[in-house]
PANUKOL-530355 format. One record per atom (N, C-alpha, C): z, x negated, y; residue in one letter. Coordinates in steps of 0.02 Angstrom, whole numbers, padded with zeros to 5 digits, always signed. Layout:
N
ZXYa/...
//
This chain:
379
-03816+02312-02419m/-03862+02270-02364m/-03893+02209-02405m/-03944+02189-02398s/-03979+02133-02436s/-03955+02071-02404s/-03946+02017-02453s/-03924+01956-02436s/-03968+01910-02406s/-04034+01936-02407t/-04091+01897-02388t/-04137+01932-02341t/-04150+01897-02283f/-04198+01924-02234f/-04255+01880-02222f/-04308+01898-02231i/-04381+01860-02223i/-04397+01871-02153i/-04412+01820-02124n/-04424+01821-02048n/-04499+01826-02045n/-04524+01889-02032l/-04593+01897-02026l/-04626+01882-01958l/-04581+01860-01918g/-04600+01833-01847g/-04603+01761-01853g/-04596+01735-01909h/-04609+01658-01910h/-04667+01621-01889h/-04669+01579-01852k/-04735+01541-01834k/-04719+01470-01816k/-04766+01436-01809a/-04756+01363-01791a/-04723+01358-01721a/-04676+01321-01710v/-04631+01322-01648v/-04671+01273-01598v/-04686+01294-01545a/-04725+01255-01493a/-04681+01210-01457a/-04699+01153-01426n/-04666+01116-01382n/-04602+01078-01402n/-04600+01069-01471l/-04544+01033-01498l/-04537+00960-01467l/-04468+00935-01458p/-04466+00872-01431p/-04489+00818-01480p/-04516+00770-01460p/-04532+00712-01504p/-04474+00675-01540p/-04482+00640-01589r/-04431+00602-01613r/-04416+00550-01571r/-04346+00537-01560n/-04321+00481-01521n/-04300+00418-01564n/-04339+00376-01566p/-04309+00308-01607p/-04252+00278-01595p/-04224+00299-01531k/-04163+00259-01511k/-04094+00293-01549k/-04107+00358-01579v/-04050+00393-01612v/-04030+00352-01673v/-04086+00339-01714r/-04066+00301-01773r/-04034+00237-01763r/-04066+00196-01713r/-04038+00130-01692r/-03968+00137-01672r/-03950+00186-01633f/-03883+00188-01616f/-03834+00205-01672f/-03855+00255-01717h/-03803+00264-01772h/-03797+00198-01823h/-03855+00158-01822e/-03846+00097-01870e/-03802+00048-01831e/-03785+00051-01763s/-03747+00009-01735s/-03672+00024-01735s/-03652+00085-01761l/-03588+00108-01762l/-03550+00087-01832l/-03483+00079-01828p/-03452+00062-01883p/-03457+00104-01949p/-03466+00073-02009h/-03476+00111-02069h/-03536+00146-02077h/-03591+00127-02039y/-03656+00155-02052y/-03683+00135-02117y/-03710+00185-02154s/-03753+00175-02213s/-03784+00230-02217s/-03844+00233-02263q/-03880+00293-02281q/-03836+00343-02324q/-03830+00404-02319t/-03793+00447-02363t/-03847+00461-02418t/-03827+00470-02486p/-03875+00479-02539p/-03909+00535-02535p/-03973+00538-02568l/-04017+00591-02580l/-04016+00590-02657l/-03977+00647-02684v/-03965+00645-02763v/-04000+00698-02798v/-04040+00682-02849s/-04077+00726-02892s/-04034+00751-02941s/-04044+00822-02951l/-04007+00859-03000l/-04062+00891-03046l/-04084+00851-03093p/-04139+00881-03132p/-04110+00935-03185p/-04049+00938-03201e/-04028+00985-03249e/-04034+01060-03207e/-03998+01059-03142i/-04000+01125-03107i/-04075+01144-03086i/-04116+01085-03074a/-04186+01100-03057a/-04223+01141-03112a/-04207+01122-03180k/-04231+01153-03230k/-04212+01225-03236k/-04142+01234-03223e/-04115+01303-03228e/-04154+01348-03177e/-04165+01318-03113l/-04202+01353-03061l/-04278+01365-03072l/-04307+01328-03125g/-04373+01336-03132g/-04415+01298-03082g/-04388+01238-03052i/-04422+01199-03001i/-04433+01127-03029i/-04470+01090-02991k/-04482+01019-03003k/-04426+00978-02994k/-04408+00976-02933h/-04344+00939-02901h/-04301+00976-02871h/-04233+00963-02875l/-04176+00988-02827l/-04150+00928-02805l/-04152+00919-02742l/-04122+00862-02711l/-04070+00874-02664l/-04007+00844-02673v/-03947+00855-02627v/-03941+00796-02575v/-03943+00813-02515k/-03929+00764-02463k/-03848+00767-02454k/-03817+00716-02487d/-03746+00718-02486d/-03708+00686-02422d/-03690+00730-02385e/-03657+00704-02317e/-03583+00705-02322e/-03553+00700-02383s/-03486+00705-02394s/-03452+00643-02375s/-03487+00583-02350s/-03453+00532-02322s/-03503+00495-02273s/-03497+00506-02201r/-03544+00489-02156r/-03509+00457-02102r/-03522+00389-02090l/-03496+00351-02039l/-03421+00351-02040l/-03389+00346-02100g/-03313+00342-02106g/-03280+00415-02108g/-03318+00462-02096l/-03289+00535-02099l/-03318+00570-02151l/-03287+00630-02162s/-03306+00672-02232s/-03355+00727-02212s/-03395+00715-02158a/-03441+00772-02145a/-03507+00742-02100a/-03554+00775-02086f/-03605+00749-02052f/-03602+00766-01977f/-03543+00794-01954k/-03544+00807-01886k/-03537+00750-01839k/-03516+00691-01863i/-03513+00633-01822i/-03580+00616-01798i/-03638+00626-01842l/-03704+00611-01812l/-03715+00641-01740l/-03709+00709-01737g/-03723+00740-01678g/-03669+00726-01624g/-03598+00729-01644a/-03552+00710-01590a/-03560+00640-01557a/-03569+00589-01605s/-03577+00526-01581s/-03623+00514-01524s/-03686+00540-01540w/-03749+00540-01489w/-03736+00573-01431w/-03709+00638-01441a/-03697+00665-01376a/-03644+00646-01336a/-03590+00615-01367t/-03534+00587-01332t/-03565+00526-01286t/-03596+00481-01322v/-03620+00423-01276v/-03678+00444-01218v/-03706+00492-01240k/-03756+00517-01185k/-03721+00553-01124k/-03668+00588-01144a/-03634+00628-01087a/-03587+00580-01054a/-03552+00538-01087v/-03518+00488-01052v/-03552+00441-01009v/-03606+00416-01037a/-03654+00377-00998a/-03675+00412-00936a/-03699+00473-00937k/-03717+00517-00879k/-03661+00518-00835k/-03601+00535-00856y/-03540+00540-00811y/-03523+00481-00766y/-03528+00425-00806v/-03510+00360-00765v/-03562+00331-00728v/-03621+00363-00735g/-03676+00336-00691g/-03723+00282-00729g/-03713+00270-00799i/-03760+00223-00831i/-03822+00257-00848i/-03874+00226-00825e/-03943+00250-00844e/-03961+00243-00915e/-03986+00288-00943t/-04008+00279-01012t/-04083+00286-01020t/-04111+00249-01068k/-04191+00255-01078k/-04196+00263-01149k/-04260+00292-01163d/-04268+00304-01232d/-04308+00243-01267d/-04297+00186-01237t/-04334+00125-01264t/-04274+00070-01267t/-04288+00016-01306g/-04240-00032-01305g/-04197-00036-01374g/-04160-00088-01382n/-04130-00099-01438n/-04053-00095-01427n/-04014-00053-01468f/-03945-00046-01454f/-03901-00105-01458f/-03932-00153-01503d/-03893-00216-01519d/-03903-00273-01468d/-03954-00262-01422d/-03960-00324-01377d/-03903-00323-01321d/-03913-00385-01282a/-03860-00386-01229a/-03876-00347-01169a/-03937-00317-01163k/-03944-00276-01107k/-03942-00196-01122k/-03906-00187-01184n/-03899-00114-01199n/-03847-00080-01164n/-03874-00025-01121e/-03833+00006-01075e/-03780+00049-01111e/-03801+00065-01181l/-03754+00112-01208l/-03710+00078-01273l/-03703+00016-01267s/-03661-00014-01315s/-03588+00015-01305s/-03553+00025-01367l/-03482+00053-01364l/-03435+00019-01325l/-03448-00048-01322q/-03398-00092-01280q/-03411-00082-01208q/-03470-00085-01183n/-03479-00072-01110n/-03462+00001-01089n/-03483+00048-01136l/-03473+00123-01112l/-03391+00130-01120l/-03359+00100-01163a/-03283+00113-01176a/-03249+00087-01102a/-03271+00033-01085s/-03238+00010-01019s/-03251+00054-00957s/-03308+00072-00954a/-03331+00123-00902a/-03294+00191-00904a/-03285+00218-00974a/-03254+00279-00989a/-03173+00275-00976a/-03150+00213-00993q/-03073+00204-00973q/-03057+00208-00901q/-03108+00166-00864d/-03097+00162-00788d/-03112+00233-00759d/-03147+00274-00787a/-03153+00340-00753a/-03100+00390-00787a/-03056+00373-00827e/-03000+00408-00854e/-03024+00478-00881e/-03073+00470-00923l/-03106+00532-00948l/-03059+00555-01007l/-03067+00621-01019t/-03036+00653-01080t/-03086+00696-01110t/-03103+00691-01169l/-03154+00733-01209l/-03116+00789-01236l/-03161+00844-01226y/-03139+00911-01251y/-03182+00938-01300y/-03165+00971-01354a/-03207+01004-01400a/-03170+01062-01432a/-03214+01116-01442a/-03191+01170-01488a/-03215+01158-01554a/-03179+01188-01607t/-03195+01166-01671t/-03165+01208-01724t/-03198+01213-01783d/-03169+01238-01848d/-03145+01178-01893d/-03150+01122-01864g/-03127+01061-01908g/-03164+01001-01891g/-03227+00996-01925n/-03260+00930-01931n/-03297+00908-01864n/-03316+00957-01818h/-03338+00933-01759h/-03289+00896-01715h/-03229+00934-01715g/-03173+00904-01674g/-03147+00842-01698g/-03141+00832-01758r/-03129+00770-01781r/-03173+00715-01769r/-03230+00726-01769a/-03286+00681-01747a/-03283+00659-01674a/-03272+00706-01633v/-03254+00703-01559v/-03203+00660-01555v/-03139+00668-01589g/-03080+00633-01590g/-03096+00556-01605g/-03136+00548-01660r/-03156+00480-01681r/-03196+00443-01619r/-03245+00478-01591m/-03280+00441-01531m/-03234+00426-01477m/-03185+00467-01467a/-03132+00457-01415a/-03095+00392-01434a/-03073+00390-01493k/-03040+00324-01516k/-03081+00268-01504k/-03145+00267-01527y/-03190+00210-01522y/-03195+00190-01444y/-03190+00238-01405l/-03199+00231-01323l/-03139+00213-01291l/-03084+00224-01333g/-03013+00207-01305g/-02986+00263-01242g/-03020+00315-01258i/-02997+00373-01211i/-02966+00428-01251i/-02944+00483-01207r/-02907+00539-01242r/-02955+00586-01266r/-02936+00627-01317a/-02974+00689-01338a/-02926+00745-01335a/-02941+00800-01323r/-02911+00863-01330r/-02947+00913-01368r/-02927+00932-01423i/-02967+00973-01472i/-02941+01046-01481i/-02972+01092-01471l/-02949+01162-01472l/-02979+01197-01534l/-02932+01234-01570v/-02951+01262-01639v/-02936+01333-01645v/-02970+01377-01677p/-02958+01448-01685p/-02885+01449-01738p/-02858+01504-01732s/-02797+01518-01766s/-02812+01513-01840s/-02867+01525-01866m/-02872+01528-01935m/-02886+01454-01964m/-02894+01408-01927v/-02906+01343-01956v/-02842+01314-02002v/-02851+01287-02056d/-02799+01270-02105d/-02768+01199-02084d/-02715+01183-02113e/-02670+01130-02093e/-02705+01066-02111e/-02741+01070-02162e/-02775+01002-02180e/-02829+00980-02126e/-02865+01030-02099a/-02912+01017-02047a/-02882+00987-01983a/-02820+01029-01967k/-02784+01001-01910k/-02762+00933-01915k/-02734+00919-01976a/-02703+00851-01981a/-02756+00798-01983a/-02821+00812-02001k/-02873+00763-01998k/-02893+00756-01927k/-02887+00802-01882i/-02904+00794-01812i/-02854+00759-01775i/-02788+00763-01786t/-02735+00728-01758t/-02727+00650-01784t/-02755+00646-01840s/-02758+00577-01875s/-02795+00527-01831s/-02851+00560-01791e/-02888+00524-01746e/-02850+00505-01687e/-02797+00533-01673g/-02765+00514-01606g/-02775+00573-01560g/-02811+00623-01573a/-02823+00679-01531a/-02764+00723-01526a/-02764+00749-01464e/-02721+00806-01454e/-02751+00874-01474e/-02706+00914-01506l/-02728+00975-01533l/-02690+01038-01502l/-02734+01088-01492e/-02710+01148-01467e/-02731+01211-01511e/-02699+01251-01531v/-02722+01313-01574v/-02727+01372-01525v/-02790+01404-01528v/-02802+01466-01483v/-02790+01521-01525v/-02754+01570-01499d/-02746+01633-01531d/-02809+01678-01536d/-02853+01661-01574g/-02918+01692-01571g/-02966+01666-01622g/-03032+01694-01620n/-03083+01668-01670n/-03117+01609-01638n/-03174+01582-01673y/-03207+01524-01649y/-03239+01539-01575y/-03270+01598-01572d/-03307+01611-01509d/-03253+01614-01449d/-03194+01635-01456q/-03148+01639-01409q/-03120+01564-01395q/-03116+01521-01444t/-03101+01463-01439t/-03146+01418-01391t/-03212+01428-01410v/-03268+01405-01366v/-03259+01405-01300v/-03239+01474-01271l/-03237+01488-01206l/-03168+01460-01177l/-03117+01456-01217s/-03052+01432-01195s/-03061+01359-01186s/-03107+01321-01225t/-03108+01248-01220t/-03148+01235-01157t/-03205+01273-01139k/-03244+01264-01081k/-03200+01265-01015k/-03156+01323-01013f/-03111+01332-00955f/-03056+01274-00955f/-03026+01251-01014a/-02984+01196-01008a/-03018+01133-00979a/-03079+01115-01008a/-03109+01054-00976a/-03128+01063-00901a/-03139+01124-00880e/-03163+01129-00809e/-03096+01121-00775e/-03035+01143-00796k/-02979+01133-00759k/-02948+01072-00762k/-02971+01016-00805h/-02938+00960-00811h/-02941+00920-00742h/-02889+00888-00732k/-02872+00855-00663k/-02931+00813-00641k/-02952+00821-00577s/-03001+00785-00540s/-03065+00789-00574s/-03084+00835-00613g/-03148+00839-00651g/-03157+00796-00700g/-03106+00766-00733k/-03112+00707-00779k/-03113+00734-00849k/-03122+00802-00858g/-03128+00829-00924g/-03204+00832-00944g/-03226+00810-01002l/-03292+00807-01021l/-03305+00852-01088l/-03332+00903-01086l/-03338+00950-01148l/-03397+00927-01188l/-03381+00909-01249i/-03433+00892-01303i/-03432+00949-01354i/-03477+00991-01333s/-03486+01057-01360s/-03549+01063-01402s/-03541+01093-01467d/-03604+01099-01507d/-03621+01168-01506d/-03592+01206-01464t/-03610+01276-01454t/-03626+01286-01381t/-03688+01293-01367a/-03713+01311-01299a/-03707+01384-01276a/-03674+01387-01213l/-03665+01458-01181l/-03723+01477-01147l/-03761+01427-01129d/-03828+01436-01090d/-03881+01397-01127d/-03946+01424-01124v/-03995+01401-01153v/-04016+01324-01136v/-03995+01306-01067d/-04008+01247-01037d/-03957+01189-01046d/-03895+01212-01078d/-03843+01165-01087d/-03871+01101-01129d/-03852+01044-01085e/-03882+00970-01115e/-03846+00950-01177e/-03785+00953-01175i/-03742+00921-01227i/-03750+00950-01302i/-03763+01014-01307p/-03777+01040-01370p/-03850+01018-01395p/-03894+01008-01346q/-03968+00987-01368q/-03962+00913-01394q/-03909+00871-01359w/-03898+00797-01378w/-03875+00800-01452w/-03834+00850-01465i/-03798+00853-01531i/-03854+00866-01585i/-03898+00912-01569v/-03958+00928-01613v/-04000+00860-01622v/-04007+00833-01571e/-04046+00769-01574e/-04018+00708-01620e/-03949+00710-01615g/-03912+00661-01654g/-03918+00672-01725g/-03933+00735-01750y/-03947+00743-01825y/-04012+00717-01849y/-04056+00692-01809q/-04116+00676-01832q/-04103+00615-01879q/-04049+00576-01870t/-04049+00522-01916t/-04049+00540-01994t/-04012+00598-02006m/-04007+00627-02071m/-04089+00640-02099m/-04131+00663-02060f/-04196+00681-02086f/-04235+00617-02087f/-04227+00571-02035d/-04263+00505-02047d/-04244+00472-02119d/-04189+00479-02136e/-04165+00450-02205e/-04195+00490-02258e/-04198+00562-02253i/-04228+00596-02301i/-04295+00570-02317i/-04334+00559-02258e/-04404+00547-02272e/-04418+00485-02302e/-04375+00437-02294e/-04379+00377-02337e/-04354+00381-02404e/-04307+00420-02414q/-04278+00429-02479q/-04317+00465-02529q/-04352+00516-02501i/-04390+00567-02542i/-04446+00533-02584i/-04481+00482-02555l/-04530+00445-02586l/-04493+00402-02645l/-04436+00373-02631e/-04398+00329-02685e/-04383+00365-02743e/-04354+00436-02732v/-04317+00475-02781v/-04374+00515-02824v/-04429+00534-02784t/-04481+00588-02823t/-04544+00544-02830t/-04555+00494-02802g/-04620+00462-02796g/-04675+00497-02760g/-04656+00549-02714q/-04704+00582-02675q/-04667+00603-02607q/-04706+00625-02562q/-04670+00649-02498q/-04669+00724-02496q/-04684+00758-02543v/-04688+00830-02545v/-04613+00862-02542v/-04609+00911-02491i/-04552+00950-02490i/-04574+01025-02474i/-04552+01069-02522t/-04577+01139-02513t/-04522+01184-02492t/-04458+01166-02495h/-04403+01214-02475h/-04349+01160-02445h/-04320+01188-02391v/-04261+01156-02363v/-04203+01206-02354v/-04147+01191-02374v/-04091+01250-02361v/-04044+01206-02313v/-04030+01247-02255a/-03982+01217-02206a/-03927+01269-02196a/-03863+01251-02198p/-03805+01291-02174p/-03805+01314-02104p/-03785+01362-02084v/-03775+01382-02008v/-03704+01401-01992v/-03682+01370-01935g/-03627+01387-01902g/-03649+01417-01838g/-03648+01374-01790a/-03677+01398-01721a/-03752+01380-01719a/-03777+01345-01769g/-03854+01333-01776g/-03880+01265-01756g/-03833+01213-01741s/-03862+01155-01719s/-03898+01122-01777s/-03875+01120-01838l/-03906+01085-01891l/-03975+01119-01914l/-03970+01176-01911s/-04031+01224-01942s/-04086+01212-01882s/-04067+01204-01822s/-04109+01193-01769s/-04146+01128-01781s/-04106+01073-01789a/-04127+01003-01808a/-04174+01006-01864a/-04159+01050-01911t/-04206+01058-01973t/-04274+01081-01957t/-04271+01139-01923v/-04338+01169-01895v/-04374+01115-01848v/-04338+01082-01806t/-04371+01030-01763t/-04404+00978-01798t/-04368+00950-01849h/-04396+00891-01882h/-04454+00912-01934h/-04448+00962-01971f/-04506+00983-02009f/-04567+01013-01972f/-04549+01043-01911g/-04602+01077-01872g/-04642+01022-01844g/-04616+00965-01827r/-04664+00908-01794r/-04689+00858-01841r/-04672+00856-01906t/-04696+00816-01952t/-04776+00828-01967t/-04805+00776-01995s/-04882+00785-02002s/-04896+00816-02070s/-04856+00844-02105r/-04866+00874-02170r/-04916+00928-02159r/-04963+00937-02203s/-05018+00995-02196s/-04978+01054-02215s/-04938+01048-02271n/-04895+01105-02298n/-04825+01103-02271n/-04806+01142-02220k/-04739+01137-02198k/-04682+01169-02257k/-04630+01143-02264p/-04582+01173-02307p/-04552+01238-02276p/-04536+01284-02321t/-04494+01349-02309t/-04427+01324-02291t/-04418+01343-02222i/-04346+01341-02202i/-04299+01392-02214i/-04244+01381-02248v/-04200+01435-02275v/-04134+01417-02248v/-04103+01464-02217t/-04040+01461-02181t/-03985+01501-02228t/-03924+01471-02230v/-03873+01499-02264v/-03808+01514-02225v/-03778+01561-02235e/-03716+01583-02197e/-03670+01626-02240e/-03610+01621-02223p/-03558+01669-02266p/-03574+01736-02245p/-03562+01780-02295e/-03569+01853-02281e/-03535+01874-02215e/-03477+01851-02211s/-03423+01868-02160s/-03442+01837-02091s/-03491+01799-02080a/-03508+01773-02021a/-03578+01750-02022a/-03619+01801-02029a/-03691+01799-02034a/-03728+01810-01959a/-03714+01766-01914c/-03745+01788-01844c/-03814+01770-01847c/-03842+01715-01880m/-03911+01700-01882m/-03952+01757-01911m/-03924+01784-01971k/-03963+01837-02004k/-03961+01900-01957k/-03901+01915-01937a/-03899+01978-01891a/-03951+01969-01822a/-03952+01906-01798s/-04002+01898-01742s/-04075+01905-01767s/-04089+01873-01817l/-04160+01892-01841l/-04179+01956-01851l/-04126+01993-01880e/-04144+02061-01900e/-04147+02108-01834e/-04112+02084-01780a/-04113+02126-01719a/-04167+02096-01673a/-04198+02037-01691g/-04254+02015-01640g/-04228+01979-01585g/-04165+01972-01580e/-04134+01947-01516e/-04064+01914-01542e/-04029+01877-01496m/-03968+01844-01511m/-03918+01912-01521m/-03881+01907-01576a/-03834+01961-01596a/-03777+01924-01615a/-03708+01947-01582s/-03653+01919-01614s/-03622+01971-01669s/-03583+01943-01710v/-03544+01974-01765v/-03471+01959-01763v/-03433+02005-01793n/-03368+01997-01796n/-03348+01946-01848n/-03344+01883-01846a/-03331+01843-01905a/-03263+01844-01928a/-03258+01853-01994t/-03187+01858-02020t/-03185+01802-02082t/-03130+01801-02110y/-03109+01736-02154y/-03160+01723-02207y/-03176+01659-02207t/-03217+01638-02266t/-03192+01564-02282t/-03195+01544-02345i/-03183+01471-02364i/-03221+01428-02329i/-03277+01449-02310c/-03324+01405-02266c/-03305+01405-02192c/-03251+01381-02182t/-03217+01384-02110t/-03265+01357-02057t/-03298+01292-02071g/-03339+01266-02022g/-03404+01312-02010g/-03413+01357-02048m/-03474+01407-02034m/-03452+01479-02008m/-03387+01477-01992c/-03356+01546-01970c/-03369+01563-01894c/-03434+01562-01869c/-03455+01572-01808c/-03491+01642-01798c/-03466+01683-01749g/-03491+01750-01729g/-03549+01749-01685g/-03564+01697-01655t/-03622+01687-01600t/-03659+01623-01607t/-03725+01625-01615l/-03765+01563-01610l/-03764+01528-01544l/-03774+01461-01546s/-03783+01425-01482s/-03844+01445-01450s/-03842+01463-01386a/-03891+01490-01342a/-03957+01446-01350a/-03948+01383-01343s/-03999+01335-01347s/-04044+01325-01403s/-04018+01344-01461v/-04056+01340-01525v/-04096+01400-01544v/-04071+01458-01516w/-04099+01521-01538w/-04177+01524-01531w/-04203+01502-01472p/-04277+01512-01460p/-04315+01467-01520p/-04286+01413-01547i/-04315+01378-01602i/-04305+01412-01668i/-04249+01440-01676l/-04232+01468-01737l/-04264+01533-01755l/-04275+01574-01704k/-04312+01647-01712k/-04379+01629-01739k/-04412+01579-01711e/-04479+01567-01742e/-04486+01521-01800e/-04431+01476-01805g/-04454+01423-01849g/-04422+01433-01921g/-04373+01477-01927v/-04340+01499-01989v/-04377+01544-02026v/-04390+01532-02091n/-04427+01575-02137n/-04380+01628-02167n/-04325+01596-02191v/-04277+01649-02228v/-04208+01635-02210v/-04171+01695-02196a/-04094+01689-02186a/-04062+01718-02247a/-04019+01682-02268m/-03974+01707-02319m/-03912+01706-02311m/-03865+01752-02346t/-03797+01753-02352t/-03768+01742-02423t/-03711+01712-02428v/-03678+01696-02494v/-03606+01726-02479v/-03576+01735-02529n/-03504+01760-02532n/-03464+01698-02553n/-03400+01705-02547d/-03357+01645-02561d/-03354+01635-02633d/-03355+01684-02677t/-03363+01669-02748t/-03424+01624-02770t/-03480+01638-02739e/-03544+01600-02756e/-03536+01530-02734e/-03504+01518-02669v/-03487+01452-02648v/-03434+01411-02697v/-03389+01447-02714d/-03342+01413-02759d/-03373+01387-02822d/-03414+01435-02848e/-03460+01414-02913e/-03500+01356-02898e/-03532+01350-02834a/-03575+01295-02822a/-03541+01229-02812a/-03474+01236-02788i/-03429+01175-02784i/-03423+01152-02846i/-03405+01189-02894h/-03393+01159-02964h/-03457+01136-02999h/-03512+01177-02982a/-03574+01145-03010a/-03582+01075-02991a/-03580+01064-02925l/-03599+01000-02895l/-03554+00951-02928l/-03485+00963-02937q/-03433+00918-02961q/-03452+00890-03028q/-03491+00928-03066k/-03512+00904-03133k/-03568+00847-03130k/-03592+00837-03070y/-03644+00788-03055y/-03619+00732-03003y/-03553+00731-03001g/-03526+00679-02957g/-03529+00692-02882g/-03545+00752-02862i/-03548+00771-02791i/-03487+00815-02774i/-03440+00789-02729y/-03381+00819-02717y/-03379+00854-02651y/-03406+00912-02653a/-03420+00947-02587a/-03358+00995-02568a/-03356+01005-02502g/-03313+01061-02480g/-03361+01123-02478g/-03331+01182-02458p/-03362+01249-02462p/-03430+01240-02419p/-03428+01215-02350c/-03487+01216-02311c/-03534+01175-02342c/-03522+01121-02377g/-03566+01077-02411g/-03602+01116-02468g/-03566+01152-02508a/-03587+01189-02569a/-03631+01252-02555a/-03626+01273-02497a/-03655+01342-02474a/-03733+01327-02485a/-03758+01276-02477s/-03830+01261-02479s/-03856+01276-02550s/-03818+01252-02597l/-03836+01251-02663l/-03826+01330-02689l/-03769+01359-02666a/-03763+01427-02683a/-03826+01467-02658a/-03849+01458-02602a/-03911+01495-02578a/-03966+01480-02620a/-03979+01417-02640m/-04039+01402-02683m/-04032+01436-02746m/-03973+01440-02779q/-03963+01475-02841q/-03981+01551-02834q/-03956+01572-02777k/-03968+01648-02762k/-04040+01661-02750k/-04074+01612-02712l/-04150+01624-02702l/-04182+01630-02761l/-04163+01583-02816a/-04194+01583-02882a/-04186+01657-02917a/-04120+01687-02903r/-04106+01747-02941r/-04142+01807-02912r/-04142+01813-02848v/-04164+01868-02812v/-04239+01877-02812v/-04280+01817-02806g/-04349+01810-02820g/-04378+01832-02749g/-04352+01842-02691d/-04382+01868-02631d/-04432+01806-02611d/-04419+01743-02621i/-04471+01695-02601i/-04486+01654-02665i/-04545+01651-02668p/-04580+01618-02730p/-04552+01545-02739p/-04527+01529-02802l/-04512+01465-02820l/-04561+01451-02884l/-04588+01386-02887t/-04632+01375-02936t/-04617+01309-02975t/-04645+01301-03030p/-04631+01237-03071p/-04647+01168-03033p/-04680+01179-02971d/-04704+01124-02930d/-04656+01121-02865d/-04602+01165-02858s/-04571+01172-02796s/-04527+01106-02795s/-04515+01079-02731v/-04476+01022-02723v/-04422+01041-02670v/-04361+01057-02680a/-04309+01094-02638a/-04261+01028-02608a/-04246+01032-02555v/-04190+00989-02532v/-04135+01034-02496v/-04085+01021-02521v/-04019+01063-02495v/-03971+01012-02464v/-03950+01034-02400l/-03908+00994-02358l/-03832+01012-02377l/-03796+00958-02394c/-03730+00958-02425c/-03692+00931-02367c/-03654+00969-02322t/-03631+00936-02256t/-03565+00927-02254t/-03522+00926-02306e/-03452+00913-02301e/-03429+00888-02367e/-03381+00849-02366g/-03342+00821-02424g/-03291+00872-02446g/-03254+00852-02504k/-03206+00897-02540k/-03147+00910-02486k/-03125+00974-02479r/-03063+00989-02454r/-03040+01049-02485r/-02972+01061-02470g/-02937+01116-02490g/-02966+01183-02465g/-02954+01238-02508y/-02969+01304-02475y/-02943+01354-02526y/-02928+01414-02492q/-02899+01472-02529q/-02952+01523-02546q/-02964+01532-02601l/-03010+01587-02619l/-02973+01654-02629l/-02987+01701-02578i/-02958+01763-02581i/-02995+01817-02627i/
//
C-alpha cells in the first residue's frame, strides 16, 4: 500500500472563520510566553533539492514541551467563561482592567463554581489541561489509554492533575472521559476535548482556533528568516486532526496568490486521515503501537473533517524507523524533538524520495515540530 495519497478532491475551503486577534493577545498574557523559533536547516534543504527548509520548533511552548498548550489554554478559558456566565467578546485587550477573561478573574469564578476539568489524552494535551487547571486553582482529571508510557503519566501528575488509566485505546478513552465528565457531581465536570464526537462540538473548535498563534508567528518569522513571504509546502502532523485543521484554515484564508501545498503526516499504524481521504468519508482505523504516541488516534475529530477533506493536498504515512532517523537528523542542528515532532521532517524527506509531489529548487517548506525530546521504545 502506498504511503502517499494525493487528494484529487482538494479545493479552496469555503466559509473559513476569520482570524481572531484576541487569541494571540491572550497567549501573550500567559506566563512564559515567547515566540517559538523558526529554524532554517540549509544543509537538509540542499539534500532535498529545495531553497529553504524551515522548522517551527514547538519543543518549548509556554513552559511546556509541546504545542498543545496553545489550544488547551484558549479552549479552557472560553469554556470556563461560558460555564460561569462571563460574556466574552472578540474585541478588547486581555491586559486591561476590564478584561473579562483575565486568569485572575476567571480563576475566582471557576473556584466558586467548584469546577473540575476533564481531558482524554495520549500525553501532551492532558498535561496542558492540567497546567490550565493549576493556573485556575481547580482540579483536573485526566484519562489516558493503557499504552501511554510512564514518562507521559508523570508529566501529567506533575501538574497536580488526577490520572486514570483506561483499559483501551485512545478512541475508547475519549468516550470514557466524556461519560466521566457527564457523571461528575452536580454537573461540575467540564470536558476540554480536542476530539469532537459531533461536528458542532464547540470546545474542539476553540482548540483549533488556539493554534492560530503558531501561524501568526510563522508569518512574522518567515520574512525575517528568508527575506520573503513565500511558502510552498507545509507539513503538519495528524492525531485527531486539530492542528492540521488549523493549518488548512490559516493558509486557506491568507491573501497569498499561490497557496502552499498542505501535507499531513501520520504513523503507518494510525493513519485515520489517509484512510478517510481514500474512502471519501470519515473512516476509523485500528490504531496500534507507534513511538508517535500523541498521534496514535484511530478516528478524526468530527468537527475538522469537513475542512480537511477539501483543504489537504497530500496525506502521508511514515514508519517508526523513519521517525527515529528524523529525530537524530534534527539533533545535529540543535533541535531536540520527540517522535511526534520529528514526524513532519520524516514526511518531508520521504516526499523528496518518492517524488509524488514536485519539489523544485525554489520550494520553501515549513515543517511543524510539535513536541520536545522524550523517551520512546523503538520496536
